[in-house]
PDB file of N, CA, C and O in Angstrom:
ATOM      1  N   MET A   1       5.552  25.838  32.644  1.00  0.00           N
ATOM      2  CA  MET A   1       5.203  26.368  31.346  1.00  0.00           C
ATOM      3  C   MET A   1       4.945  25.215  30.377  1.00  0.00           C
ATOM      4  O   MET A   1       5.776  24.318  30.233  1.00  0.00           O
ATOM      5  N   LYS A   2       3.814  25.245  29.729  1.00  0.00           N
ATOM      6  CA  LYS A   2       3.433  24.188  28.803  1.00  0.00           C
ATOM      7  C   LYS A   2       3.893  24.558  27.392  1.00  0.00           C
ATOM      8  O   LYS A   2       3.674  25.676  26.926  1.00  0.00           O
ATOM      9  N   THR A   3       4.537  23.591  26.718  1.00  0.00           N
ATOM     10  CA  THR A   3       4.992  23.850  25.347  1.00  0.00           C
ATOM     11  C   THR A   3       3.890  23.491  24.369  1.00  0.00           C
ATOM     12  O   THR A   3       3.040  22.645  24.647  1.00  0.00           O
ATOM     13  N   LYS A   4       3.919  24.144  23.224  1.00  0.00           N
ATOM     14  CA  LYS A   4       2.923  23.900  22.194  1.00  0.00           C
ATOM     15  C   LYS A   4       3.230  22.571  21.498  1.00  0.00           C
ATOM     16  O   LYS A   4       4.375  22.293  21.142  1.00  0.00           O
ATOM     17  N   GLN A   5       2.198  21.766  21.312  1.00  0.00           N
ATOM     18  CA  GLN A   5       2.365  20.480  20.648  1.00  0.00           C
ATOM     19  C   GLN A   5       2.568  20.711  19.152  1.00  0.00           C
ATOM     20  O   GLN A   5       1.798  21.427  18.512  1.00  0.00           O
ATOM     21  N   ARG A   6       3.618  20.091  18.605  1.00  0.00           N
ATOM     22  CA  ARG A   6       3.884  20.214  17.173  1.00  0.00           C
ATOM     23  C   ARG A   6       3.190  19.072  16.447  1.00  0.00           C
ATOM     24  O   ARG A   6       3.412  17.904  16.767  1.00  0.00           O
ATOM     25  N   LEU A   7       2.364  19.399  15.486  1.00  0.00           N
ATOM     26  CA  LEU A   7       1.604  18.402  14.757  1.00  0.00           C
ATOM     27  C   LEU A   7       2.091  18.286  13.319  1.00  0.00           C
ATOM     28  O   LEU A   7       2.681  19.217  12.771  1.00  0.00           O
ATOM     29  N   GLY A   8       1.836  17.139  12.725  1.00  0.00           N
ATOM     30  CA  GLY A   8       2.164  16.934  11.314  1.00  0.00           C
ATOM     31  C   GLY A   8       3.644  17.058  11.032  1.00  0.00           C
ATOM     32  O   GLY A   8       4.469  16.565  11.802  1.00  0.00           O
ATOM     33  N   LYS A   9       3.987  17.710   9.937  1.00  0.00           N
ATOM     34  CA  LYS A   9       5.379  17.808   9.497  1.00  0.00           C
ATOM     35  C   LYS A   9       6.256  18.620  10.445  1.00  0.00           C
ATOM     36  O   LYS A   9       7.481  18.519  10.382  1.00  0.00           O
ATOM     37  N   GLU A  10       5.660  19.412  11.310  1.00  0.00           N
ATOM     38  CA  GLU A  10       6.436  20.184  12.279  1.00  0.00           C
ATOM     39  C   GLU A  10       6.974  19.290  13.405  1.00  0.00           C
ATOM     40  O   GLU A  10       7.905  19.672  14.113  1.00  0.00           O
ATOM     41  N   ASN A  11       6.386  18.104  13.563  1.00  0.00           N
ATOM     42  CA  ASN A  11       6.825  17.164  14.579  1.00  0.00           C
ATOM     43  C   ASN A  11       8.040  16.405  14.055  1.00  0.00           C
ATOM     44  O   ASN A  11       8.002  15.886  12.939  1.00  0.00           O
ATOM     45  N   GLY A  12       9.109  16.330  14.833  1.00  0.00           N
ATOM     46  CA  GLY A  12      10.328  15.660  14.417  1.00  0.00           C
ATOM     47  C   GLY A  12      10.162  14.169  14.195  1.00  0.00           C
ATOM     48  O   GLY A  12      10.983  13.550  13.519  1.00  0.00           O
ATOM     49  N   ARG A  13       9.109  13.581  14.755  1.00  0.00           N
ATOM     50  CA  ARG A  13       8.864  12.147  14.586  1.00  0.00           C
ATOM     51  C   ARG A  13       7.890  11.853  13.450  1.00  0.00           C
ATOM     52  O   ARG A  13       7.474  10.707  13.285  1.00  0.00           O
ATOM     53  N   TRP A  14       7.521  12.849  12.673  1.00  0.00           N
ATOM     54  CA  TRP A  14       6.561  12.691  11.587  1.00  0.00           C
ATOM     55  C   TRP A  14       7.125  11.755  10.525  1.00  0.00           C
ATOM     56  O   TRP A  14       8.237  11.963  10.039  1.00  0.00           O
ATOM     57  N   LYS A  15       6.381  10.748  10.170  1.00  0.00           N
ATOM     58  CA  LYS A  15       6.788   9.786   9.142  1.00  0.00           C
ATOM     59  C   LYS A  15       5.663   9.636   8.124  1.00  0.00           C
ATOM     60  O   LYS A  15       5.235   8.520   7.831  1.00  0.00           O
ATOM     61  N   GLY A  16       5.189  10.740   7.592  1.00  0.00           N
ATOM     62  CA  GLY A  16       4.139  10.673   6.583  1.00  0.00           C
ATOM     63  C   GLY A  16       2.818  10.157   7.120  1.00  0.00           C
ATOM     64  O   GLY A  16       2.079   9.482   6.404  1.00  0.00           O
ATOM     65  N   GLY A  17       2.517  10.462   8.355  1.00  0.00           N
ATOM     66  CA  GLY A  17       1.245  10.056   8.936  1.00  0.00           C
ATOM     67  C   GLY A  17       1.393   9.037  10.051  1.00  0.00           C
ATOM     68  O   GLY A  17       0.419   8.754  10.748  1.00  0.00           O
ATOM     69  N   LYS A  18       2.560   8.485  10.238  1.00  0.00           N
ATOM     70  CA  LYS A  18       2.783   7.508  11.289  1.00  0.00           C
ATOM     71  C   LYS A  18       4.026   7.901  12.081  1.00  0.00           C
ATOM     72  O   LYS A  18       5.049   8.244  11.489  1.00  0.00           O
ATOM     73  N   SER A  19       3.952   7.857  13.399  1.00  0.00           N
ATOM     74  CA  SER A  19       5.115   8.172  14.214  1.00  0.00           C
ATOM     75  C   SER A  19       6.137   7.053  14.098  1.00  0.00           C
ATOM     76  O   SER A  19       5.809   5.948  13.667  1.00  0.00           O
ATOM     77  N   SER A  20       7.373   7.339  14.482  1.00  0.00           N
ATOM     78  CA  SER A  20       8.453   6.365  14.322  1.00  0.00           C
ATOM     79  C   SER A  20       8.246   5.103  15.162  1.00  0.00           C
ATOM     80  O   SER A  20       8.829   4.064  14.852  1.00  0.00           O
ATOM     81  N   ASP A  21       7.431   5.169  16.217  1.00  0.00           N
ATOM     82  CA  ASP A  21       7.223   3.977  17.040  1.00  0.00           C
ATOM     83  C   ASP A  21       5.874   3.303  16.743  1.00  0.00           C
ATOM     84  O   ASP A  21       5.410   2.482  17.534  1.00  0.00           O
ATOM     85  N   TYR A  22       5.258   3.635  15.638  1.00  0.00           N
ATOM     86  CA  TYR A  22       3.961   3.059  15.262  1.00  0.00           C
ATOM     87  C   TYR A  22       4.031   1.535  15.200  1.00  0.00           C
ATOM     88  O   TYR A  22       3.175   0.851  15.762  1.00  0.00           O
ATOM     89  N   ARG A  23       5.048   1.000  14.517  1.00  0.00           N
ATOM     90  CA  ARG A  23       5.180  -0.455  14.367  1.00  0.00           C
ATOM     91  C   ARG A  23       5.368  -1.134  15.715  1.00  0.00           C
ATOM     92  O   ARG A  23       4.841  -2.222  15.945  1.00  0.00           O
ATOM     93  N   ARG A  24       6.116  -0.496  16.601  1.00  0.00           N
ATOM     94  CA  ARG A  24       6.348  -1.071  17.929  1.00  0.00           C
ATOM     95  C   ARG A  24       5.042  -1.105  18.729  1.00  0.00           C
ATOM     96  O   ARG A  24       4.791  -2.060  19.463  1.00  0.00           O
ATOM     97  N   ARG A  25       4.218  -0.077  18.591  1.00  0.00           N
ATOM     98  CA  ARG A  25       2.948  -0.024  19.320  1.00  0.00           C
ATOM     99  C   ARG A  25       1.989  -1.106  18.845  1.00  0.00           C
ATOM    100  O   ARG A  25       1.382  -1.789  19.669  1.00  0.00           O
ATOM    101  N   ILE A  26       1.838  -1.278  17.523  1.00  0.00           N
ATOM    102  CA  ILE A  26       0.839  -2.230  17.048  1.00  0.00           C
ATOM    103  C   ILE A  26       1.277  -3.682  17.244  1.00  0.00           C
ATOM    104  O   ILE A  26       0.439  -4.583  17.260  1.00  0.00           O
ATOM    105  N   THR A  27       2.592  -3.917  17.395  1.00  0.00           N
ATOM    106  CA  THR A  27       3.071  -5.279  17.634  1.00  0.00           C
ATOM    107  C   THR A  27       3.367  -5.539  19.108  1.00  0.00           C
ATOM    108  O   THR A  27       3.690  -6.667  19.478  1.00  0.00           O
ATOM    109  N   SER A  28       3.266  -4.530  19.940  1.00  0.00           N
ATOM    110  CA  SER A  28       3.565  -4.629  21.384  1.00  0.00           C
ATOM    111  C   SER A  28       5.002  -5.067  21.633  1.00  0.00           C
ATOM    112  O   SER A  28       5.272  -5.808  22.578  1.00  0.00           O
ATOM    113  N   ALA A  29       5.931  -4.608  20.781  1.00  0.00           N
ATOM    114  CA  ALA A  29       7.355  -4.936  20.951  1.00  0.00           C
ATOM    115  C   ALA A  29       7.898  -4.234  22.186  1.00  0.00           C
ATOM    116  O   ALA A  29       7.585  -3.072  22.444  1.00  0.00           O
ATOM    117  N   LYS A  30       8.707  -4.948  22.936  1.00  0.00           N
ATOM    118  CA  LYS A  30       9.302  -4.395  24.156  1.00  0.00           C
ATOM    119  C   LYS A  30      10.728  -3.939  23.876  1.00  0.00           C
ATOM    120  O   LYS A  30      11.263  -4.167  22.791  1.00  0.00           O
ATOM    121  N   SER A  31      11.325  -3.303  24.853  1.00  0.00           N
ATOM    122  CA  SER A  31      12.703  -2.844  24.733  1.00  0.00           C
ATOM    123  C   SER A  31      13.624  -4.036  24.464  1.00  0.00           C
ATOM    124  O   SER A  31      13.492  -5.077  25.108  1.00  0.00           O
ATOM    125  N   GLY A  32      14.539  -3.891  23.534  1.00  0.00           N
ATOM    126  CA  GLY A  32      15.461  -4.964  23.179  1.00  0.00           C
ATOM    127  C   GLY A  32      14.947  -5.860  22.068  1.00  0.00           C
ATOM    128  O   GLY A  32      15.687  -6.702  21.560  1.00  0.00           O
ATOM    129  N   GLU A  33      13.675  -5.688  21.679  1.00  0.00           N
ATOM    130  CA  GLU A  33      13.105  -6.468  20.588  1.00  0.00           C
ATOM    131  C   GLU A  33      13.097  -5.628  19.315  1.00  0.00           C
ATOM    132  O   GLU A  33      13.123  -4.398  19.371  1.00  0.00           O
ATOM    133  N   LEU A  34      13.061  -6.293  18.185  1.00  0.00           N
ATOM    134  CA  LEU A  34      13.130  -5.630  16.890  1.00  0.00           C
ATOM    135  C   LEU A  34      11.893  -6.000  16.086  1.00  0.00           C
ATOM    136  O   LEU A  34      11.450  -7.148  16.112  1.00  0.00           O
ATOM    137  N   VAL A  35      11.331  -5.019  15.365  1.00  0.00           N
ATOM    138  CA  VAL A  35      10.181  -5.286  14.501  1.00  0.00           C
ATOM    139  C   VAL A  35      10.699  -5.513  13.084  1.00  0.00           C
ATOM    140  O   VAL A  35      11.394  -4.665  12.523  1.00  0.00           O
ATOM    141  N   HIS A  36      10.353  -6.669  12.510  1.00  0.00           N
ATOM    142  CA  HIS A  36      10.836  -7.094  11.203  1.00  0.00           C
ATOM    143  C   HIS A  36       9.686  -7.093  10.208  1.00  0.00           C
ATOM    144  O   HIS A  36       8.583  -7.533  10.534  1.00  0.00           O
ATOM    145  N   HIS A  37       9.936  -6.596   8.980  1.00  0.00           N
ATOM    146  CA  HIS A  37       8.950  -6.658   7.903  1.00  0.00           C
ATOM    147  C   HIS A  37       9.151  -7.970   7.147  1.00  0.00           C
ATOM    148  O   HIS A  37      10.210  -8.183   6.557  1.00  0.00           O
ATOM    149  N   LYS A  38       8.165  -8.837   7.155  1.00  0.00           N
ATOM    150  CA  LYS A  38       8.282 -10.159   6.535  1.00  0.00           C
ATOM    151  C   LYS A  38       8.551 -10.072   5.035  1.00  0.00           C
ATOM    152  O   LYS A  38       9.344 -10.848   4.502  1.00  0.00           O
ATOM    153  N   ASN A  39       7.887  -9.123   4.345  1.00  0.00           N
ATOM    154  CA  ASN A  39       8.053  -9.039   2.898  1.00  0.00           C
ATOM    155  C   ASN A  39       9.138  -8.045   2.474  1.00  0.00           C
ATOM    156  O   ASN A  39       9.251  -7.724   1.291  1.00  0.00           O
ATOM    157  N   LYS A  40       9.930  -7.558   3.424  1.00  0.00           N
ATOM    158  CA  LYS A  40      11.054  -6.639   3.206  1.00  0.00           C
ATOM    159  C   LYS A  40      10.628  -5.249   2.724  1.00  0.00           C
ATOM    160  O   LYS A  40      11.487  -4.441   2.370  1.00  0.00           O
ATOM    161  N   ASN A  41       9.324  -4.952   2.700  1.00  0.00           N
ATOM    162  CA  ASN A  41       8.833  -3.644   2.286  1.00  0.00           C
ATOM    163  C   ASN A  41       8.551  -2.817   3.533  1.00  0.00           C
ATOM    164  O   ASN A  41       7.582  -3.071   4.248  1.00  0.00           O
ATOM    165  N   LYS A  42       9.406  -1.819   3.794  1.00  0.00           N
ATOM    166  CA  LYS A  42       9.281  -1.012   5.011  1.00  0.00           C
ATOM    167  C   LYS A  42       8.038  -0.139   5.028  1.00  0.00           C
ATOM    168  O   LYS A  42       7.653   0.366   6.082  1.00  0.00           O
ATOM    169  N   ASN A  43       7.401   0.046   3.871  1.00  0.00           N
ATOM    170  CA  ASN A  43       6.182   0.853   3.812  1.00  0.00           C
ATOM    171  C   ASN A  43       4.931   0.031   4.092  1.00  0.00           C
ATOM    172  O   ASN A  43       3.856   0.599   4.288  1.00  0.00           O
ATOM    173  N   ASP A  44       5.047  -1.289   4.114  1.00  0.00           N
ATOM    174  CA  ASP A  44       3.913  -2.173   4.375  1.00  0.00           C
ATOM    175  C   ASP A  44       3.848  -2.449   5.876  1.00  0.00           C
ATOM    176  O   ASP A  44       4.479  -3.384   6.368  1.00  0.00           O
ATOM    177  N   ASN A  45       3.090  -1.641   6.590  1.00  0.00           N
ATOM    178  CA  ASN A  45       3.031  -1.737   8.052  1.00  0.00           C
ATOM    179  C   ASN A  45       1.773  -2.426   8.555  1.00  0.00           C
ATOM    180  O   ASN A  45       1.303  -2.144   9.657  1.00  0.00           O
ATOM    181  N   LYS A  46       1.222  -3.339   7.742  1.00  0.00           N
ATOM    182  CA  LYS A  46       0.082  -4.116   8.219  1.00  0.00           C
ATOM    183  C   LYS A  46       0.577  -5.073   9.306  1.00  0.00           C
ATOM    184  O   LYS A  46       1.686  -5.601   9.224  1.00  0.00           O
ATOM    185  N   LYS A  47      -0.243  -5.283  10.304  1.00  0.00           N
ATOM    186  CA  LYS A  47       0.160  -6.147  11.417  1.00  0.00           C
ATOM    187  C   LYS A  47       0.523  -7.547  10.933  1.00  0.00           C
ATOM    188  O   LYS A  47       1.396  -8.196  11.509  1.00  0.00           O
ATOM    189  N   SER A  48      -0.143  -8.017   9.876  1.00  0.00           N
ATOM    190  CA  SER A  48       0.138  -9.357   9.354  1.00  0.00           C
ATOM    191  C   SER A  48       1.522  -9.441   8.703  1.00  0.00           C
ATOM    192  O   SER A  48       2.047 -10.539   8.517  1.00  0.00           O
ATOM    193  N   ASN A  49       2.118  -8.296   8.356  1.00  0.00           N
ATOM    194  CA  ASN A  49       3.434  -8.273   7.721  1.00  0.00           C
ATOM    195  C   ASN A  49       4.562  -8.043   8.731  1.00  0.00           C
ATOM    196  O   ASN A  49       5.736  -8.132   8.373  1.00  0.00           O
ATOM    197  N   LEU A  50       4.222  -7.753   9.964  1.00  0.00           N
ATOM    198  CA  LEU A  50       5.237  -7.439  10.974  1.00  0.00           C
ATOM    199  C   LEU A  50       5.474  -8.626  11.900  1.00  0.00           C
ATOM    200  O   LEU A  50       4.542  -9.346  12.259  1.00  0.00           O
ATOM    201  N   LYS A  51       6.721  -8.816  12.278  1.00  0.00           N
ATOM    202  CA  LYS A  51       7.113  -9.911  13.163  1.00  0.00           C
ATOM    203  C   LYS A  51       8.072  -9.347  14.205  1.00  0.00           C
ATOM    204  O   LYS A  51       9.007  -8.628  13.855  1.00  0.00           O
ATOM    205  N   VAL A  52       7.856  -9.659  15.469  1.00  0.00           N
ATOM    206  CA  VAL A  52       8.738  -9.204  16.544  1.00  0.00           C
ATOM    207  C   VAL A  52       9.858 -10.218  16.708  1.00  0.00           C
ATOM    208  O   VAL A  52       9.605 -11.401  16.934  1.00  0.00           O
ATOM    209  N   LEU A  53      11.098  -9.753  16.593  1.00  0.00           N
ATOM    210  CA  LEU A  53      12.270 -10.610  16.790  1.00  0.00           C
ATOM    211  C   LEU A  53      12.821 -10.355  18.182  1.00  0.00           C
ATOM    212  O   LEU A  53      13.082  -9.212  18.557  1.00  0.00           O
ATOM    213  N   LYS A  54      12.998 -11.427  18.947  1.00  0.00           N
ATOM    214  CA  LYS A  54      13.479 -11.321  20.316  1.00  0.00           C
ATOM    215  C   LYS A  54      14.895 -11.874  20.405  1.00  0.00           C
ATOM    216  O   LYS A  54      15.252 -12.779  19.651  1.00  0.00           O
ATOM    217  N   PRO A  55      15.704 -11.344  21.314  1.00  0.00           N
ATOM    218  CA  PRO A  55      17.037 -11.925  21.512  1.00  0.00           C
ATOM    219  C   PRO A  55      16.914 -13.367  21.994  1.00  0.00           C
ATOM    220  O   PRO A  55      16.007 -13.694  22.759  1.00  0.00           O
ATOM    221  N   LYS A  56      17.829 -14.229  21.543  1.00  0.00           N
ATOM    222  CA  LYS A  56      17.783 -15.615  22.014  1.00  0.00           C
ATOM    223  C   LYS A  56      19.186 -16.207  22.035  1.00  0.00           C
ATOM    224  O   LYS A  56      20.022 -15.891  21.188  1.00  0.00           O
ATOM    225  N   ASN A  57      19.425 -17.049  22.993  1.00  0.00           N
ATOM    226  CA  ASN A  57      20.697 -17.761  23.151  1.00  0.00           C
ATOM    227  C   ASN A  57      21.909 -16.830  23.092  1.00  0.00           C
ATOM    228  O   ASN A  57      22.919 -17.165  22.473  1.00  0.00           O
ATOM    229  N   GLY A  58      21.815 -15.684  23.723  1.00  0.00           N
ATOM    230  CA  GLY A  58      22.931 -14.753  23.766  1.00  0.00           C
ATOM    231  C   GLY A  58      23.103 -13.924  22.501  1.00  0.00           C
ATOM    232  O   GLY A  58      24.064 -13.161  22.397  1.00  0.00           O
ATOM    233  N   ILE A  59      22.199 -14.054  21.538  1.00  0.00           N
ATOM    234  CA  ILE A  59      22.259 -13.275  20.296  1.00  0.00           C
ATOM    235  C   ILE A  59      21.277 -12.117  20.425  1.00  0.00           C
ATOM    236  O   ILE A  59      20.134 -12.316  20.838  1.00  0.00           O
ATOM    237  N   THR A  60      21.712 -10.909  20.074  1.00  0.00           N
ATOM    238  CA  THR A  60      20.828  -9.749  20.148  1.00  0.00           C
ATOM    239  C   THR A  60      19.733  -9.860  19.094  1.00  0.00           C
ATOM    240  O   THR A  60      19.818 -10.683  18.183  1.00  0.00           O
ATOM    241  N   ALA A  61      18.708  -9.029  19.226  1.00  0.00           N
ATOM    242  CA  ALA A  61      17.622  -9.020  18.243  1.00  0.00           C
ATOM    243  C   ALA A  61      18.150  -8.663  16.861  1.00  0.00           C
ATOM    244  O   ALA A  61      17.650  -9.172  15.858  1.00  0.00           O
ATOM    245  N   ILE A  62      19.163  -7.789  16.796  1.00  0.00           N
ATOM    246  CA  ILE A  62      19.745  -7.428  15.500  1.00  0.00           C
ATOM    247  C   ILE A  62      20.460  -8.642  14.901  1.00  0.00           C
ATOM    248  O   ILE A  62      20.403  -8.855  13.690  1.00  0.00           O
ATOM    249  N   GLY A  63      21.121  -9.426  15.726  1.00  0.00           N
ATOM    250  CA  GLY A  63      21.760 -10.653  15.257  1.00  0.00           C
ATOM    251  C   GLY A  63      20.737 -11.650  14.735  1.00  0.00           C
ATOM    252  O   GLY A  63      20.976 -12.321  13.731  1.00  0.00           O
ATOM    253  N   VAL A  64      19.595 -11.748  15.415  1.00  0.00           N
ATOM    254  CA  VAL A  64      18.516 -12.630  14.966  1.00  0.00           C
ATOM    255  C   VAL A  64      17.985 -12.125  13.628  1.00  0.00           C
ATOM    256  O   VAL A  64      17.687 -12.919  12.736  1.00  0.00           O
ATOM    257  N   HIS A  65      17.866 -10.799  13.486  1.00  0.00           N
ATOM    258  CA  HIS A  65      17.408 -10.210  12.225  1.00  0.00           C
ATOM    259  C   HIS A  65      18.380 -10.540  11.099  1.00  0.00           C
ATOM    260  O   HIS A  65      17.954 -10.841   9.984  1.00  0.00           O
ATOM    261  N   ASN A  66      19.678 -10.486  11.375  1.00  0.00           N
ATOM    262  CA  ASN A  66      20.671 -10.818  10.359  1.00  0.00           C
ATOM    263  C   ASN A  66      20.577 -12.286   9.948  1.00  0.00           C
ATOM    264  O   ASN A  66      20.878 -12.633   8.806  1.00  0.00           O
ATOM    265  N   GLN A  67      20.160 -13.149  10.878  1.00  0.00           N
ATOM    266  CA  GLN A  67      19.954 -14.550  10.527  1.00  0.00           C
ATOM    267  C   GLN A  67      18.752 -14.714   9.599  1.00  0.00           C
ATOM    268  O   GLN A  67      18.708 -15.638   8.787  1.00  0.00           O
ATOM    269  N   GLU A  68      17.771 -13.804   9.729  1.00  0.00           N
ATOM    270  CA  GLU A  68      16.604 -13.826   8.841  1.00  0.00           C
ATOM    271  C   GLU A  68      17.005 -13.456   7.409  1.00  0.00           C
ATOM    272  O   GLU A  68      16.345 -13.854   6.449  1.00  0.00           O
ATOM    273  N   HIS A  69      18.098 -12.687   7.275  1.00  0.00           N
ATOM    274  CA  HIS A  69      18.563 -12.221   5.972  1.00  0.00           C
ATOM    275  C   HIS A  69      20.016 -12.639   5.747  1.00  0.00           C
ATOM    276  O   HIS A  69      20.909 -11.793   5.793  1.00  0.00           O
ATOM    277  N   PRO A  70      20.268 -13.917   5.506  1.00  0.00           N
ATOM    278  CA  PRO A  70      21.645 -14.359   5.312  1.00  0.00           C
ATOM    279  C   PRO A  70      22.301 -13.745   4.070  1.00  0.00           C
ATOM    280  O   PRO A  70      23.527 -13.677   3.987  1.00  0.00           O
ATOM    281  N   GLU A  71      21.491 -13.302   3.112  1.00  0.00           N
ATOM    282  CA  GLU A  71      22.057 -12.703   1.895  1.00  0.00           C
ATOM    283  C   GLU A  71      22.759 -11.380   2.175  1.00  0.00           C
ATOM    284  O   GLU A  71      23.613 -10.967   1.390  1.00  0.00           O
ATOM    285  N   LYS A  72      22.423 -10.710   3.268  1.00  0.00           N
ATOM    286  CA  LYS A  72      23.060  -9.437   3.597  1.00  0.00           C
ATOM    287  C   LYS A  72      24.493  -9.596   4.049  1.00  0.00           C
ATOM    288  O   LYS A  72      25.295  -8.678   3.878  1.00  0.00           O
ATOM    289  N   GLY A  73      24.834 -10.728   4.616  1.00  0.00           N
ATOM    290  CA  GLY A  73      26.174 -10.952   5.123  1.00  0.00           C
ATOM    291  C   GLY A  73      27.157 -11.449   4.075  1.00  0.00           C
ATOM    292  O   GLY A  73      28.363 -11.476   4.317  1.00  0.00           O
ATOM    293  N   LYS A  74      26.651 -11.841   2.919  1.00  0.00           N
ATOM    294  CA  LYS A  74      27.526 -12.388   1.886  1.00  0.00           C
ATOM    295  C   LYS A  74      28.254 -11.285   1.141  1.00  0.00           C
ATOM    296  O   LYS A  74      27.672 -10.242   0.840  1.00  0.00           O
ATOM    297  N   LYS A  75      29.532 -11.512   0.841  1.00  0.00           N
ATOM    298  CA  LYS A  75      30.289 -10.557   0.055  1.00  0.00           C
ATOM    299  C   LYS A  75      30.056 -10.836  -1.414  1.00  0.00           C
ATOM    300  O   LYS A  75      29.891 -11.982  -1.833  1.00  0.00           O
ATOM    301  N   ARG A  76      30.048  -9.775  -2.179  1.00  0.00           N
ATOM    302  CA  ARG A  76      29.806  -9.926  -3.623  1.00  0.00           C
ATOM    303  C   ARG A  76      31.051 -10.110  -4.406  1.00  0.00           C
ATOM    304  O   ARG A  76      30.997 -10.249  -5.628  1.00  0.00           O
TER     305      ARG A  76
END
């Protein structure tokens, strides 16, 4: 039995015109990698603004992302 395809806002992955994995597709990010917005604006999904962060030296991609933003780890 074939299910009906949900389009637009009826689709659970709808993000105002872009699916949740849009950034991963245009940057060719693989599993375990993280897509980072260079200018910190999550709505700016131009390929020139996106950077793929890969795990390195035993640090996860999220750890590498936290190194990109040292201000997030500081206590106020």
